[in-house]
N, C-alpha and C positions, 0 to 999 in steps of 0.2 A: 834225526828228529830231536827237537828240543823246544821247551817252553820259552817264549820271548815276550818281554814287555817292551813296547816301543819307546826308545828314548827320543829326544828331539830330532836328532839327525836321521834316524831310521824312519820316524813318523813323517818327516818332510819328504824323504825319498819315496816312500810308499803312499803318500797322501792319505794318511790314516791318523786317528787321534793319538796324541802323546799319552803314554801311560796305558794304552789299551793292551789287552792280553791275547796272545796268539800261540798256536803251535806251528813251528816251522819244520817243513820237510824239505831237505835239500838233496839234489842229485844231478848227475849229468844225463841229459837226454841223448840217446844214441839212435842211429839208423840201423835197424837189424838187417835191412836189405843190403847194406854195404858193410857187412862184417862188424857190426857194432861201432861204427865210426861215430865219434862224439859230434853232436850237433849243437848243443847249447847247455848252459848251466841254468838250472831252475831252482828257485826258492819259492815254495808254496806255503803260504800262511793261511791257516784256517782259524776262524774265531775260536777262542778257548772253549766256548760252550759246545763245540763240535769235536772235542778231543777224543770222544768215544769212537770216532770214525777212522782213527789212525790205522788200526789193524786192517780194516777193509781197504783203505787206500794202499797199504803195502801189499796186500794179497791180490789186488787187481790193478797193477800198474798200467794196463792197457785201457782202463776206463778213466775218463776225465773226472777229476775230483768234484767238479760242479755236478756232474751226473750222479755221483755217489751221494752227494748231499741231498739232491732231489729224491733219489730212490730210497735211501736209508732213513731220512728224516722227514720226508714228505714236505719239503720246503721248496717252492718254485723259485728258480733264479729268474727274476723279472727284468734285470738289466745287467749288461756287461759294458764296462767302460775300459777303453784301451788307450794308453799313452805310449807313443813310440819316440825314443830319443837316441841320439848318437852316443856311443860310448867307446872309450879306449880300453882294450882288454889288458888287465893287470897281469904281471908275471905269473903268479901261482895259477890263475885261471887259464892263462894262455897255454901253460904246459899241459893242463888237463884236456884242453880243446885242440891241442896240436897246432897252434898258430904262434906267430911271432909276438913277443911282448910289445904292448903299445899299438897293436894293429887295430884297425877299425872294426867296430861291432855295432849292433843295435840292441838297445834295452827295451823290452816290452813289459809294461806293467799293466795288469788287468785287475779290475775290481769286479767281483761277482756279487750282486746285491739282491736282496729279497724285495718283495712288493712294498715294504715300508721304507726302503732305501738303506737298510742296514747292510754293511759290508760283511759277507760271510767268508769270502775267500779273496786273497790277493796273491797273484803270481808275479814274480819278478824274474824275468828270463833274459839272459844275455846270449846273443848269437854272434858268431863271427859274421862279418858283412857278407861274405860269399855263401852263407848257408841259410839265408832267410830273405824273403821278400814280403812286403806288406801291400795288399791291394784293397781298395775300397770300391764299392759300387753303390751308388745312391739312386733311388728311384722316387720320383714324386708320385704321390697318390692323387694329386690334383694339379693341373696345369694352370698357372695364374692367367686370368683373363678368359678362361674357358668355362662353360657351364657343366662340363663332365666332372663327375666325382669319382 
């Protein structure tokens, strides 16, 4: 865990304001059902105003940080935005994840926003390509040309 002020490069990668203040919690996600096999590297950034939640986050690793924000601060997460990009896994991270350096991976960056659009949490997670899939399902609430709503 450490306090972070976003420089231009990190702000661009996270799509957040340059100079904004965050608390970063970093760690390797593991699959406990498979003998704690590493699954991904996650950097979780919470807005500096939420720094008081760090102990709760550490004490409850099985609870989503966004759920803790909602429960502990009574702030509803109104929007989640996810961007998925291809990534090559750098040597130090490759060793932690047990994959070959330069192997294919996916980077998922998620923004968790309140009702006013303020970003409360940003997750930056890198998965080896064979340990993640991304699926979307979209449903229309109204079919064009029909009178049903």
